ZASE-535386 format. One record per residue (C-alpha): x, y, z; residue number from 1. Coordinates in Angstrom, 2 decimals, decimal comma. Layout:
# residues N
<atom <X Y Z> NUM>;
...
***
This chain:
# residues 243
<atom <-48,62 -31,42 -42,06> 1>;
<atom <-46,10 -28,59 -41,13> 2>;
<atom <-42,72 -29,65 -40,05> 3>;
<atom <-41,55 -28,42 -36,56> 4>;
<atom <-38,22 -27,04 -36,65> 5>;
<atom <-35,75 -27,59 -33,71> 6>;
<atom <-32,10 -26,79 -33,72> 7>;
<atom <-32,08 -26,50 -37,42> 8>;
<atom <-33,91 -29,87 -38,11> 9>;
<atom <-37,51 -30,26 -39,40> 10>;
<atom <-39,27 -32,87 -37,62> 11>;
<atom <-42,81 -34,31 -38,67> 12>;
<atom <-45,27 -33,91 -35,86> 13>;
<atom <-46,77 -37,45 -36,51> 14>;
<atom <-48,85 -38,88 -33,70> 15>;
<atom <-47,73 -42,57 -32,52> 16>;
<atom <-50,98 -44,09 -33,95> 17>;
<atom <-50,06 -42,43 -37,54> 18>;
<atom <-46,34 -43,93 -37,64> 19>;
<atom <-47,07 -47,15 -39,36> 20>;
<atom <-49,78 -45,74 -41,80> 21>;
<atom <-47,25 -43,00 -42,71> 22>;
<atom <-44,84 -45,95 -43,56> 23>;
<atom <-47,36 -47,56 -45,44> 24>;
<atom <-48,00 -44,48 -47,44> 25>;
<atom <-44,33 -44,13 -48,14> 26>;
<atom <-44,00 -47,74 -49,27> 27>;
<atom <-47,21 -47,63 -51,62> 28>;
<atom <-45,65 -44,64 -53,58> 29>;
<atom <-42,95 -46,99 -55,08> 30>;
<atom <-40,25 -44,20 -54,74> 31>;
<atom <-37,41 -45,11 -52,43> 32>;
<atom <-37,96 -43,58 -48,99> 33>;
<atom <-35,85 -42,87 -46,01> 34>;
<atom <-37,02 -42,73 -42,53> 35>;
<atom <-34,94 -41,22 -39,49> 36>;
<atom <-35,67 -39,92 -35,95> 37>;
<atom <-34,51 -37,38 -33,52> 38>;
<atom <-33,74 -37,11 -30,03> 39>;
<atom <-31,45 -35,07 -27,81> 40>;
<atom <-28,31 -37,17 -28,72> 41>;
<atom <-29,05 -37,01 -32,37> 42>;
<atom <-29,67 -33,35 -32,43> 43>;
<atom <-26,42 -32,70 -30,61> 44>;
<atom <-24,58 -34,94 -33,00> 45>;
<atom <-26,13 -32,83 -35,87> 46>;
<atom <-23,93 -29,96 -34,80> 47>;
<atom <-20,79 -32,20 -35,40> 48>;
<atom <-21,66 -34,33 -38,39> 49>;
<atom <-22,65 -32,85 -41,58> 50>;
<atom <-23,59 -36,05 -42,87> 51>;
<atom <-26,15 -36,52 -40,35> 52>;
<atom <-27,50 -33,05 -40,98> 53>;
<atom <-27,56 -33,96 -44,72> 54>;
<atom <-29,62 -37,39 -43,82> 55>;
<atom <-32,05 -35,86 -41,74> 56>;
<atom <-32,58 -32,86 -44,36> 57>;
<atom <-33,36 -35,43 -47,37> 58>;
<atom <-35,12 -38,02 -45,09> 59>;
<atom <-38,83 -38,52 -46,06> 60>;
<atom <-39,99 -38,91 -42,66> 61>;
<atom <-38,51 -37,65 -39,58> 62>;
<atom <-40,13 -38,38 -36,14> 63>;
<atom <-39,49 -37,64 -32,28> 64>;
<atom <-37,97 -40,20 -30,38> 65>;
<atom <-37,40 -38,35 -27,17> 66>;
<atom <-39,02 -36,21 -24,66> 67>;
<atom <-36,08 -33,95 -24,40> 68>;
<atom <-37,01 -32,91 -28,05> 69>;
<atom <-40,62 -32,43 -27,15> 70>;
<atom <-39,45 -30,30 -24,30> 71>;
<atom <-37,07 -28,45 -26,42> 72>;
<atom <-39,74 -27,70 -28,90> 73>;
<atom <-42,18 -26,48 -26,06> 74>;
<atom <-39,59 -23,98 -25,11> 75>;
<atom <-39,05 -22,73 -28,36> 76>;
<atom <-42,87 -22,22 -28,69> 77>;
<atom <-43,69 -25,08 -30,80> 78>;
<atom <-45,56 -28,51 -30,46> 79>;
<atom <-44,64 -32,18 -30,94> 80>;
<atom <-46,98 -35,20 -30,10> 81>;
<atom <-45,74 -38,01 -28,02> 82>;
<atom <-42,32 -39,55 -28,69> 83>;
<atom <-42,12 -42,85 -30,63> 84>;
<atom <-39,26 -45,05 -29,81> 85>;
<atom <-38,26 -48,15 -31,64> 86>;
<atom <-38,56 -50,64 -28,70> 87>;
<atom <-42,26 -49,70 -28,69> 88>;
<atom <-43,13 -49,25 -32,76> 89>;
<atom <-41,29 -52,43 -33,61> 90>;
<atom <-44,28 -54,40 -32,40> 91>;
<atom <-46,81 -52,44 -34,49> 92>;
<atom <-44,68 -52,86 -37,27> 93>;
<atom <-44,09 -56,75 -36,89> 94>;
<atom <-48,09 -56,84 -36,65> 95>;
<atom <-48,73 -55,01 -39,68> 96>;
<atom <-45,83 -56,53 -41,63> 97>;
<atom <-46,89 -60,15 -40,74> 98>;
<atom <-48,23 -61,84 -44,03> 99>;
<atom <-47,71 -58,51 -45,76> 100>;
<atom <-44,06 -57,26 -45,80> 101>;
<atom <-40,59 -58,51 -45,80> 102>;
<atom <-38,20 -57,09 -43,55> 103>;
<atom <-34,58 -57,19 -43,11> 104>;
<atom <-32,75 -55,88 -39,78> 105>;
<atom <-29,02 -55,06 -40,11> 106>;
<atom <-27,44 -53,69 -36,72> 107>;
<atom <-25,95 -54,53 -33,52> 108>;
<atom <-23,28 -56,96 -32,36> 109>;
<atom <-23,21 -60,54 -34,12> 110>;
<atom <-26,34 -62,60 -33,18> 111>;
<atom <-28,10 -59,41 -31,52> 112>;
<atom <-30,55 -58,71 -34,38> 113>;
<atom <-31,01 -62,35 -34,91> 114>;
<atom <-32,29 -62,66 -31,22> 115>;
<atom <-34,39 -59,36 -31,81> 116>;
<atom <-35,87 -61,05 -34,67> 117>;
<atom <-36,59 -64,32 -32,96> 118>;
<atom <-38,54 -62,39 -30,27> 119>;
<atom <-40,73 -60,77 -32,97> 120>;
<atom <-41,26 -64,16 -34,49> 121>;
<atom <-42,41 -65,70 -31,29> 122>;
<atom <-45,34 -63,21 -31,26> 123>;
<atom <-45,66 -63,19 -35,11> 124>;
<atom <-44,65 -66,40 -36,61> 125>;
<atom <-45,64 -65,64 -39,84> 126>;
<atom <-43,30 -62,68 -39,93> 127>;
<atom <-40,81 -62,74 -42,86> 128>;
<atom <-37,54 -61,39 -41,42> 129>;
<atom <-33,87 -61,72 -42,14> 130>;
<atom <-30,91 -60,33 -40,16> 131>;
<atom <-27,24 -59,51 -40,20> 132>;
<atom <-24,85 -57,64 -37,53> 133>;
<atom <-23,86 -54,01 -37,92> 134>;
<atom <-20,10 -54,12 -37,76> 135>;
<atom <-19,10 -54,49 -41,49> 136>;
<atom <-16,09 -52,53 -43,10> 137>;
<atom <-16,90 -48,96 -44,49> 138>;
<atom <-15,90 -50,18 -47,93> 139>;
<atom <-14,67 -53,07 -49,62> 140>;
<atom <-15,96 -56,67 -50,65> 141>;
<atom <-17,68 -57,62 -47,27> 142>;
<atom <-19,48 -54,09 -47,24> 143>;
<atom <-20,72 -55,15 -50,83> 144>;
<atom <-21,55 -58,36 -49,97> 145>;
<atom <-24,00 -57,30 -47,11> 146>;
<atom <-25,54 -55,07 -49,60> 147>;
<atom <-26,15 -57,97 -52,23> 148>;
<atom <-27,60 -60,03 -49,15> 149>;
<atom <-30,02 -57,46 -48,71> 150>;
<atom <-31,02 -57,07 -52,35> 151>;
<atom <-31,27 -60,46 -53,09> 152>;
<atom <-33,68 -61,06 -50,21> 153>;
<atom <-35,52 -58,01 -51,64> 154>;
<atom <-37,21 -56,65 -48,29> 155>;
<atom <-39,82 -54,19 -48,44> 156>;
<atom <-38,29 -52,42 -45,29> 157>;
<atom <-34,62 -52,28 -44,20> 158>;
<atom <-34,20 -51,58 -40,57> 159>;
<atom <-30,71 -50,32 -39,80> 160>;
<atom <-29,46 -49,93 -36,25> 161>;
<atom <-25,85 -48,96 -35,56> 162>;
<atom <-26,27 -46,00 -33,59> 163>;
<atom <-26,15 -42,38 -34,49> 164>;
<atom <-24,58 -41,05 -36,56> 165>;
<atom <-22,96 -44,28 -37,96> 166>;
<atom <-26,23 -45,58 -39,05> 167>;
<atom <-27,19 -42,52 -40,91> 168>;
<atom <-23,98 -42,21 -42,55> 169>;
<atom <-24,16 -45,90 -43,63> 170>;
<atom <-27,48 -45,41 -45,04> 171>;
<atom <-26,74 -41,85 -46,67> 172>;
<atom <-23,56 -43,61 -48,38> 173>;
<atom <-25,49 -46,58 -49,65> 174>;
<atom <-28,97 -45,63 -50,29> 175>;
<atom <-28,52 -45,54 -53,90> 176>;
<atom <-27,26 -48,96 -54,13> 177>;
<atom <-30,13 -50,48 -51,73> 178>;
<atom <-33,00 -51,85 -53,81> 179>;
<atom <-35,37 -51,26 -50,98> 180>;
<atom <-38,77 -49,34 -51,11> 181>;
<atom <-38,11 -47,95 -47,46> 182>;
<atom <-34,79 -47,74 -45,19> 183>;
<atom <-35,60 -46,80 -41,62> 184>;
<atom <-33,00 -46,01 -39,15> 185>;
<atom <-34,00 -47,21 -35,52> 186>;
<atom <-30,82 -47,07 -33,15> 187>;
<atom <-30,46 -49,78 -30,59> 188>;
<atom <-33,98 -51,34 -30,52> 189>;
<atom <-32,40 -54,76 -31,37> 190>;
<atom <-30,34 -54,43 -28,13> 191>;
<atom <-33,65 -53,82 -26,12> 192>;
<atom <-35,36 -56,73 -27,71> 193>;
<atom <-32,45 -59,23 -27,24> 194>;
<atom <-32,23 -58,34 -23,67> 195>;
<atom <-28,66 -56,64 -24,10> 196>;
<atom <-30,10 -53,34 -22,94> 197>;
<atom <-32,71 -52,96 -20,11> 198>;
<atom <-35,16 -50,43 -20,66> 199>;
<atom <-36,55 -50,20 -16,97> 200>;
<atom <-40,07 -49,90 -15,83> 201>;
<atom <-42,80 -48,28 -18,02> 202>;
<atom <-43,59 -45,43 -15,58> 203>;
<atom <-39,93 -44,35 -15,82> 204>;
<atom <-39,19 -45,17 -19,47> 205>;
<atom <-42,43 -43,08 -20,49> 206>;
<atom <-40,80 -40,15 -18,66> 207>;
<atom <-37,24 -40,31 -18,54> 208>;
<atom <-36,05 -43,49 -20,30> 209>;
<atom <-32,45 -42,05 -20,38> 210>;
<atom <-32,36 -42,49 -16,44> 211>;
<atom <-32,89 -46,26 -16,90> 212>;
<atom <-30,36 -46,53 -19,64> 213>;
<atom <-27,91 -44,50 -17,93> 214>;
<atom <-28,20 -46,80 -14,64> 215>;
<atom <-27,83 -49,97 -16,69> 216>;
<atom <-24,87 -48,89 -18,50> 217>;
<atom <-23,06 -45,71 -16,88> 218>;
<atom <-19,70 -46,40 -18,22> 219>;
<atom <-20,92 -45,92 -21,63> 220>;
<atom <-23,84 -43,65 -21,20> 221>;
<atom <-22,59 -41,18 -18,73> 222>;
<atom <-21,05 -38,78 -21,30> 223>;
<atom <-24,23 -38,97 -23,52> 224>;
<atom <-26,64 -38,14 -20,90> 225>;
<atom <-24,83 -36,28 -17,90> 226>;
<atom <-23,00 -34,10 -20,53> 227>;
<atom <-25,18 -34,38 -23,56> 228>;
<atom <-28,44 -33,45 -21,93> 229>;
<atom <-27,31 -29,88 -20,52> 230>;
<atom <-25,76 -29,12 -23,75> 231>;
<atom <-28,90 -30,04 -25,46> 232>;
<atom <-30,69 -27,76 -23,20> 233>;
<atom <-28,12 -24,93 -23,48> 234>;
<atom <-28,58 -25,02 -27,15> 235>;
<atom <-32,30 -24,67 -26,89> 236>;
<atom <-32,07 -21,70 -24,63> 237>;
<atom <-29,77 -20,09 -26,83> 238>;
<atom <-31,93 -20,48 -29,79> 239>;
<atom <-34,82 -19,36 -27,70> 240>;
<atom <-33,24 -16,15 -26,82> 241>;
<atom <-32,15 -15,65 -30,42> 242>;
<atom <-35,61 -15,85 -31,57> 243>;
***
């Protein structure tokens, strides 16, 4: 499978129905694997944060999580399949993991990932999952304790949702300490499942989910979308001209 390059980042053209099987294939190898995603915001952050670029460069699987990236690829004469956002595929993962894999979800404000896990268990009662919040110190005893809790539980997949680039930096700095087959960054998925963040109606989220997120939380999201989206498109057009 040939990766698709957009703004210097190689993206795996994985179809939505292929995502969980691709994760299973990584898990079966027995070699520690890391999974990440890109959307317009992440690709904008890549230009500012070397550690994020390093994370995406070394990740075993990088998939598209945004229609803006699909549009950008199209402008560049390339093609990506349908986007896959965590709030959608998390249900497929829970269904597959039930009775098969142990999950550990770290991220969000205290209690948020716990509520998200409870929502998953309501539909999949046999799901094995533990949680922790994502506001730990960068270094020190509490940070080490959080890693110890993960390793003691022994999950098959560690879900990390701290926002970008914080979550990628967290994984990049600690991957060698995490005794987990698959570590998967998934952004603010826990906020969606816990009801902290509203996604909006499906007809909107399938086309422009950023509009729903902006309208729900304009004070925090306006810079990301009203400034970030034009910057992203300007960078795409500049790359198109160079090509």
